[in-house]
Structures are given as structure tokens and as C-alpha cells.
C-alpha positions in Angstrom: 10.5 18.5 -17.3 11.7 19.6 -13.6 8.7 19.3 -12.0 8.7 15.2 -13.4 12.5 15.3 -12.3 11.2 16.4 -8.9 8.2 14.0 -8.4 10.5 10.9 -9.5 13.0 11.8 -6.9 10.2 12.5 -4.6 8.8 9.6 -4.4 11.8 7.2 -4.8 12.5 9.1 -1.4 9.1 8.3 0.1 9.7 4.4 -1.0 12.9 4.4 0.6 11.4 6.1 3.7 8.4 3.7 3.5 11.3 0.9 3.8 12.4 2.0 7.1 9.1 2.5 8.7 8.3 -1.4 9.5 7.1 -3.8 11.5 9.5 -6.8 11.4 7.8 -10.1 10.7 9.2 -13.0 8.9 9.5 -13.5 6.2 8.3 -10.2 4.5 8.3 -7.3 7.1 5.3 -4.6 7.1 6.0 -1.5 5.5 4.5 1.5 4.2 6.2 1.2 0.7 3.0 0.2 -0.4 1.2 3.0 0.2 3.7 4.9 -1.6 4.4 2.9 -4.4 0.3 3.2 -4.6 0.7 6.9 -4.1 3.1 7.2 -7.2 0.3 5.2 -9.4 -2.4 7.6 -8.5 -0.8 10.9 -8.7 2.3 10.6 -11.2 1.7 10.5 -15.1 2.8 6.9 -15.9 6.5 7.5 -17.4 7.1 9.6 -14.0 5.4 6.5 -11.5 7.6 3.7 -13.2 10.7 6.1 -13.6 10.3 6.9 -9.4 10.2 2.9 -9.1 13.1 1.8 -11.0 15.0 5.0 -9.6 14.5 3.7 -5.7 14.8 0.0 -7.4 18.5 1.0 -9.1 19.5 3.1 -5.7 18.8 0.3 -3.6 20.8 -2.3 -6.1 23.6 0.2 -6.3 24.2 0.0 -3.0 22.3 2.0 -1.0 20.8 0.4 2.5 17.6 1.5 1.7 15.7 -1.7 0.9 13.0 -3.0 3.5 15.6 -5.5 4.9 18.0 -2.8 6.2 20.7 -2.5 3.0 21.1 -2.8 -0.6 23.6 -4.2 -3.3 22.9 -6.3 -6.3 23.3 -9.2 -3.7 19.6 -8.3 -3.0 18.1 -10.1 -5.9 19.0 -13.3 -3.8 15.8 -12.1 -1.5 13.0 -14.2 -1.9 11.5 -10.8 -1.6 13.0 -9.3 -4.7 10.2 -10.0 -6.5 7.7 -7.3 -4.5 10.3 -5.0 -5.8 9.7 -6.0 -9.1 5.9 -5.7 -8.7 6.4 -1.9 -7.2 7.5 -0.5 -10.6 5.0 -2.3 -12.4 1.9 -1.6 -10.0 3.5 2.2 -10.0 3.3 2.4 -14.0 0.2 0.4 -14.4 -1.8 1.9 -11.9 -1.0 5.5 -13.5 -2.2 4.0 -16.8 -5.1 3.1 -15.1 -5.9 6.5 -14.0 -5.2 8.4 -16.8 -8.0 6.8 -18.3 -11.0 7.5 -15.7 -13.0 10.6 -16.7 -14.6 11.3 -13.8 -12.5 10.2 -10.3 -14.4 9.3 -7.4 -13.5 7.1 -4.1 -14.7 3.6 -6.1 -12.7 4.0 -8.9 -9.2 4.9 -7.5 -9.8 2.2 -4.8 -10.6 -0.6 -7.5 -7.8 1.0 -9.8 -5.0 1.0 -6.5 -6.6 -2.2 -5.8 -5.4 -3.6 -9.5 -2.2 -2.0 -8.7 -1.9 -3.9 -4.8 -2.2 -7.0 -6.7 0.1 -6.6 -9.7 2.7 -5.7 -6.5 1.8 -9.0 -5.3 2.4 -11.7 -8.8 5.7 -11.2 -9.1 6.3 -10.8 -5.6 5.2 -15.0 -4.9 6.6 -16.2 -8.1 9.9 -14.6 -7.2 9.5 -16.0 -4.3 8.8 -19.3 -4.9 10.8 -19.6 -8.0 14.0 -18.5 -5.6 13.0 -21.1 -2.5 12.4 -24.0 -5.0 14.9 -23.7 -7.6 17.5 -21.6 -5.8 17.1 -22.2 -1.9 16.0 -25.7 -2.4 13.7 -25.3 0.4 11.1 -27.8 -1.0 13.1 -30.2 -3.1 10.4 -32.6 -3.9 8.6 -30.0 -6.0 5.3 -28.0 -5.3 3.1 -29.3 -2.5 -0.3 -28.3 -0.7 1.6 -27.3 2.7 4.7 -25.6 0.9 2.3 -23.4 -1.0 -0.2 -22.7 1.8 2.5 -21.4 3.5 3.6 -19.5 0.7 0.3 -17.6 0.1 -0.5 -17.0 3.8 3.0 -15.7 4.4 3.6 -13.4 1.1 -0.3 -12.3 0.8 -2.5 -13.2 3.1 -1.3 -11.7 6.1 -0.6 -8.4 3.7 -3.9 -8.3 2.5 -5.3 -6.2 5.1 -2.6 -3.2 5.0 -2.9 -3.1 1.7 -6.5 -2.8 1.2 -6.4 0.2 3.9 -3.2 1.1 1.6 -5.5 1.2 -1.1 -8.0 3.5 0.8 -5.5 5.8 2.2 -4.4 6.6 -1.6 -7.6 7.1 -3.1 -8.4 9.5 -0.4 -5.2 11.7 -0.4 -5.4 11.5 -4.8 -8.8 12.6 -4.7 -7.7 15.6 -2.5 -4.4 16.1 -3.7 -4.4 15.2 -7.7 -6.6 18.2 -8.7 -4.7 20.9 -6.7 -1.1 19.9 -6.9 -0.4 17.5 -10.1 -0.7 18.6 -14.0 -3.0 16.2 -15.6 -0.9 16.6 -18.6 2.4 15.0 -17.2 4.4 12.5 -19.7 
């Protein structure tokens, strides 16, 4: 119990710190958050991984300035990037669920699991951004067009794919080295 609470706090804090290690690009800055979310998924039990990201998002929504844009508060739900935070929560949980099913851990198995987690981050991220920009901010009021969709995919997915794949590799290596020595397989 104490170990789970400690891990929840640790990974919530690491995700927060990851938001401040960033390269500011528009519309979404490059951060180390994805790495810490993936690590939560491969190193923690599903409930613990899930709670670590829920705590991160909840603390930010309560006003702590821990999100990538440098502020927090409930108004952050109106940021086009808020969908990625939803993706963090889902990614950590699903990645941890899949990892628990792996009998013999290998780099390839961990890598493909974290790749699935990475895709899970992007699905709500891009969807939320699309909905917010089209239906709330009405940036593209004529509806879906190919140029707008192409820009969304490039700015919200393609430019982050190389760093995301690198983070998958790093998380997989760390998981193989650290998990068997540090974390209890039977964590809930």
C-alpha cells in the first residue's frame, strides 16, 4: 500500500517535471512527459500507473502550474492539447495491462507495447484538438478539409513521432533493466 502510494506520487511528479523539460514549438511543445508516462505503464501495476497520471492531471486542474504550457487550472480543459493529458491516463493504464500479460519480457515485446501506448496518447490528443479547434474555437468553420486535417496530423502527430519512438526505446531498455530488480510483479 505505501509502496503503491509512493509510486503514484513519484510518477505524477516525474510527469510534472517532464512538462518543464521542453522545447517550445507550436502548437504543442516537445516535453519528456511521454517518456515518464510510458515508464509508468511498463514499471507499475495497472491501477498504480492509472492513478499516477490521474493525480498528475487532477493536481494540474486544481491550479498547480505543472502542465506543458506553464500553467494549470480548470481552464486548461480549453487548451487544444488537453486531449494528450487524457491520453496519458489511458496510455499508462493500458500499457501496464498489456505488460502484465507478457510472460517473458524482451526489448521487442516492451517496445511494441510502448508503441501501442504512444498511439493511445495520440488518439485522444488529436481527436480533442480537432473537436476543440473546429467546434469550439471554429478555426475551420467550413468543416473538414484536407489541408486542415493534414496540418493537424503534421503538427499534432508526425513531428512528435520520432521522439515518441525514441521514448518507447528508452522506456523499454529501462524497464528491462529496472523492473526485475525494483518493482514487485504483484503490485495492484
